[in-house]
N, C-alpha and C positions, 0 to 999 in steps of 0.2 A: 409332302415336302417337310412340314414341321412335325416335330414330335408331338404326340397327343397332349401331353401335359403343358407344352408351350402353346399349342393351338387353343387349348381350353382357357389358359390364362389370358391370352389375347382377347378371346371372346368376352371374358368377364370384364376386362378393362374397357373395351370398345362399347360394351353395352351401356356404359355410363355416359356416352356421347360427349358433346361439346362442353357440358358443365365440368367434366373432369379436366379438360384442357384449360378451362377458365380458372379452375382451382390451382392448377399447376403454375400457370403464368402469374397468378396473383401471389402465390407463395414465393416465386422468384423475385417479383418486385418488392416484396416485404424484406428481402435480403439484399436489396440494392443491385439486383442482377436484371438487366433488361432482357426480356425474352425475345424481342424483335429489334431490328435496327432502329435507333433512336437518335435523330440529329441533335436533339437538345442536350444529350449527354455525350455524344460522340460514339456511342456503342454501334458496332457493325455486326453483332452476332445475331443469328437466327436459331432459336432452339426448336428442335424437333418436338412437335406437339403430342406425339404418341410414344409411349415407353417402348424401347427396344428390348426384346426378351431373347436371351442367348442361351445356348446349350452349354452346360458346364463341361461336358466332354470336349467340346471345341476349345473352350478357354484353357483347360488343362493342357491340351496339345500345344497351344500357342505359348504357354509359359515354359513347357519343356523345350520347345524350339528356341525360345529366347535364350535359355541357358545353354543350349547346344551351340547356338551362333556365337555367343560370347566366349564359350569354351573353345571354339574353333579358333577365334582370334587370339586367345591367350596361348593356345598350343602352337600357333605359328611362330611364337617367340619374337614378335616385333620389338625392336628397340626404339629408343626415342627418335632416332634419325628417321626410321621408317614411318613413325606416326607423324612427324613433322612434315615429311614429304607429301602426305595426303592433304595437307592444307594448301590451298592455292597460293601461288607465289606472290600475288598482289597484296595479300593480307598477312602473309606469314611473318614478316619481319616485325610487324607491329603487335600482332595478337598471339605470338608464341616465341619460343627460343629453344635452342637445344637443351638448355638446363631445365626449363619447365616441362618439355616433352619427356625427358628422362624421369622427372618427378611423377607425371601423370601415368606413365607406363608402370612405374613402381607401384603406384596405388592400384592400378588395374590388375596387377598380379595377385593382389590380396582380395579384392572385391569387384564384382561386376558393377558397371555404372547403371544409373537410371536408364531404363530401356523400354521402348514400345515396339510392338509388332502389329502391322496393319494388314488386314485381309478383307477381300470380298468372300462371299459364300456362293459356291457354284452348285447347281442342282445336278444330282446323279441318281442312278437307279437305286442307290443305297442311302439316299438322303442328301443332306447338305454337306459339302466338302469345302475346306479352307483353300483359298488361293491367295498367296501373299503378294501384296503391292509394294511394301516398303518395310524397312525396320530402321530404327534410329536409336543411338545411345545418347539421348538427351532427355531433359526434363519434359514432362507433359503437363497434365491438368488434374493431378491427383487431389490437390488440396481443394480446389473449387468443386471438384466432383462430389466431395462429401456433402457440400451444401445443396447442390442440385439434386442429388439423390434423396436428401431429406425432403425436398420440395415434392419430388415424385411420390414418395411414400405418404406425404401429407395429402396429396391429391387423390391417390389411388392406394388406400391402406392395404388392399389385397396383395400388392407387390411385395411388401415386407412379410406377409403371412405365408406366401407360397413360392418365394424366390429369395435369393441372397442379394442384398444391395451392394455387396462387394464381389470381387472375383475369387473369393475363397468361401467355402460353405460355412465356416465357423467364425469368420472375421467380421465383427460389427463395425459400423462407421465410427463409433466412439473409439474402439481399439485402433482402427486405422489412423485416426487423428492423433492418438498418443504416439504411435510409431513414427508418423511423419514429423511430429514436433521434436521427438528425440533425434531423428535423423537430421533435421535442419539445424538443430542447436548443439550438435555434438561438438564439445570443446568450448562452447560459448554459453553454457547454461547459466553462468553467473551474470552475463550481460548480453541478452539477445540483440541489442542494438549494434553489437560488433559484427553481426552478420548482415550481408547486403545481397539483394537481388538486383542484378544488373541487366539492362537492356537498352537499346537505342530508343530514346524518348519513351520510356516505359508506359507512361499514362496515356499515350496515344495508341498503344498496341492493342490488337484484339485480345491478347492474353492478359490484359491488365486486371481482370477480375481474379485470375489465378494469383497474380502478385498480391492483390489486396487480401486474398484468402490466406496466403502464407504469412503476411504481416499480422493479420488478426490472430491466427493460430499461435504465433510465436510471441505474442504480448501486446498487440494492438498498435495503433498509430503512434503512441507516445513511447512504448517500451519494446515493440517488436522489431523484427528485421527491417532494415531500410529498403526502399524501392528507389533506385537511382539510375540515371544515365551514367555510364562509366566516366564521362568527362567531369562528373562531380567529385571524383576521387582525387585528392591532392596528396602531397608528400609532406610529412612532418617528422623531424628527427629520423629520417631515413625509412619511415614506414608509411603505408597508405592510411589516410584518414578521410573523414567527410564531416561536414558541419550539420548539426541537428539541434534545433532549439537553442542556438547560440553557443553550443559546445562543440569542441573538436573531438570526434569519436574515432578511435582506432578501428581498423578493419582486420578481422582475424579469419572470417569464414565467408566464402563467396559462392554465389549461385548465379553464374553467367548464363543468360538465356539468348545470347546473340546467335543469329543465323548468318550465313555467308553474306546475303544481300545487306544486312544491317552493318556488318563489319565494313563493307564497301562504303556505305553511307557515312559512317563515322569517319573514315579516312578522308572522304571527299569534303566533309564539312568542318573538320577540325583544324585548328591553328597548329603551327609548328610546336608550340608549347604543349598543347593538348595531345598531340601525337606522341611527344616524348613521355608524357604521363601515362598514356595508354600502353606504351611499350614497357614502361617500368612496372605497371600493374600486371599485364598479361604475360609479359616475357620474363619479368624478374620476380614474380610472386611465388618463389619456391618455399617461402616461409609461411605461406597462407594455406588454409584448409579449403580445398576446392570441392564443393558439391558437384559443380559442373564448370568446366573450362571451355573456351572456344574450341580447343582441340577435340573435345568429346563429340562435337557436331560432325567431325570427319572420321572418328574412330570406327564406328559401325554404321553402315548405310546401305542403300540399294546397290552401291558399287560392289558389295561383297556377294550379291546374289548369283552372278554367273559362276563364281568359284564354289559357292555352297551347293548350287544345283549340280555341278559336275561331281562334287563329292557325295551327292545323295544325302544331304543332311536332313531334308524334310520332304515329305510327300506333298506338302502344300506349295512347293516351289515348282513353277512351270518352266519350260524351256527359256533360257535367257543367255545372252552373250555380252561381253564387252566389245564395243565397236573399236577394233584395232585394225591394223593393216592386213593381218592374216585373215581376219573375219571378212573384211571387205573383198579380199581376193578369192577366198575359198567358200565360205559359208553363205554370205549374203546373196550371191547370184542364185543359189538353190532355193531361196525363200521368196524371190520376186515373182509376182503375178502381174503381167503387163509391165508397168513401170513402178509398181509399188510393192512394199512388203505387207501384203494384206494379212490381217490377223496378228499383227505385231504392233508394239508401241515403243517408241524411242523416248528415253528419259535422260536428261542431263544429271550427272551424279551430284552436282552442287546445288541443284534447284530445290525449291520447296513450294508447296501450295499449288502444284500443277504447272509451275513455270517451265516453259520450254518443252512441254510434253507434246509429241507428235504421234497421232494415231495413223496407222497405215502409211508410214513415211515412204516417200520416193527414194530411190537408190541415191540420188544426188543430195538428199536431205540428211543422210547419215553423217554423223559427226564423230570424229575420233574421240575416244574417252567416254562416250555415252554408253548407256545400257539399253539393249534391245530385249524386251520381254514379250513372251506370248501374250496376246490380248486375253484378258479374263472376261468371260461372259457371266456377269453376276446375276444371281437369282433375285427376283422381286419377292423376297420372303418376309418382308416387314409389313404387317397389317396395320392400316390406319383408317380413320373415318373417311378419308378421301381416296381410298383404293390402295392397291399394293404398291410398295415402294422398295427401293434397292438399298440395302445397308452396307456400309463399310464399318468394320469393327476393329478397334485397337485395344489390345490388352496392355495396360500400363503397369510396369513392374518396378519394384524397388529392391535394393539389396538387403538380404537377411544378415544376421550376425555372423554366419559362417561364410559370407561373401557370395552366396548364390542368390538368384533372383526369385522373388515371390510375387504372386499376383496381387495387384492393388485394386484397380477398378477397370471396367470396360467403358471406353469412350466410343462414340458412334458418330458417323456422318451418314445421313440418309438422303438419297437423291431420287428423282423420278427415273423410271426405267429407260426413258428415251434420252436422258442426259448422259454425256460421257464423263465429265469431270465431277469429282465428289469433294473437292476442297471446300472449306467452310466459307471462304469469300465468294466463290461462285454460287454456292447454295443461297447465301444471304442476298446476293444480287438478283437472283431469279425469283426467290420467294414463292416457289411452287407449293401449294398446300400439301401438308403432310411430310415436308422435308425440313432439313436443318441438322444442326449438330446437337449432341447431348450425351447421355450416358445410358448404359444398358444394365438391366438386372439379369441375374444368372439362375437358371434352373439346373441344379445338380442332380445326378442320378440318385 
């Protein structure tokens, strides 16, 4: 199942036993990253204790598909109104506007957005094959990944000797850091404080270590990009500002990390004044530079997979459909075994982290607008000290100078073979040995 060079590297790493894991976790703690859930700090993350080793051929296919998917969206010629329509109506009026949608579409015609493609690996007679779970045009965990991979190389030096720590054969972690810093600070190099990372109660989020890594990379706690709840943004002289160290700092560049459920929370918890300010920021911010806007969360997603599958854009896309009335009347009855669609999974298009996913749904559980995908049978191809585990891999891409996507890092979630969901929260709750989230190293041909 594994390529010989990958199997051999696994053997070399595992031969170091639990002392290697101890070194890895100690290195993470030295960087203020909790390797396991820690009530004292509020951390809910569980790091996979065994390095994931990925084939470079598969990574290159995922990057090519990410560009193909983004290219397909661009070729459809969507205008701002079409993008705006993809955002659910309950948050649309606060977190977007026709004007900002037109601006985002204009930007997307020049450069693809931050993008991630997620896959399981399926075993075939010809080796491991990609099977896509999801794709998203939002920010991921590239900045934190640099630090985690440094810890992995510190614990197991052989990884850096025989594999690439990034998702490109010649890209070093240091060079990736330089590219990320330039990307985050484009247009605000003179004062990184004018850039903000926005999320709902950001320091309570599982992604807070990524936010801290961005701040550290861009200048540190005093001089780097700010980490804020969007309600901390106010208006001064008609422009967005925030307070820092007693000063009023203008905002020029924004990295919004809001997902749909957090937009809903913000609306539910905000005062009328705060909702007006949110509307001014996200709907009226046409003069701001957007690394990512809430609209990006809805630009590219699993909702596109049925169309991409029908167009034959990737061999890694299995059968999938949008659940609409025509599907319910014509296709769904042919897939039913008994009262269930056995071998299929229903996913809501606005959900994340496994929310609302139904395996083998009953016919009466089908919901209009959802996506029905062929169930993937993932291979237990990740070797650990506790036995074989099942990995999900995500290639995280960032835009090049020419607007196309380039590979950054490989992010992983590793589950036990008998477990269905692979989202990070479920993995941390179960704490099955040999599972968790983390990053992968890549062996190129």
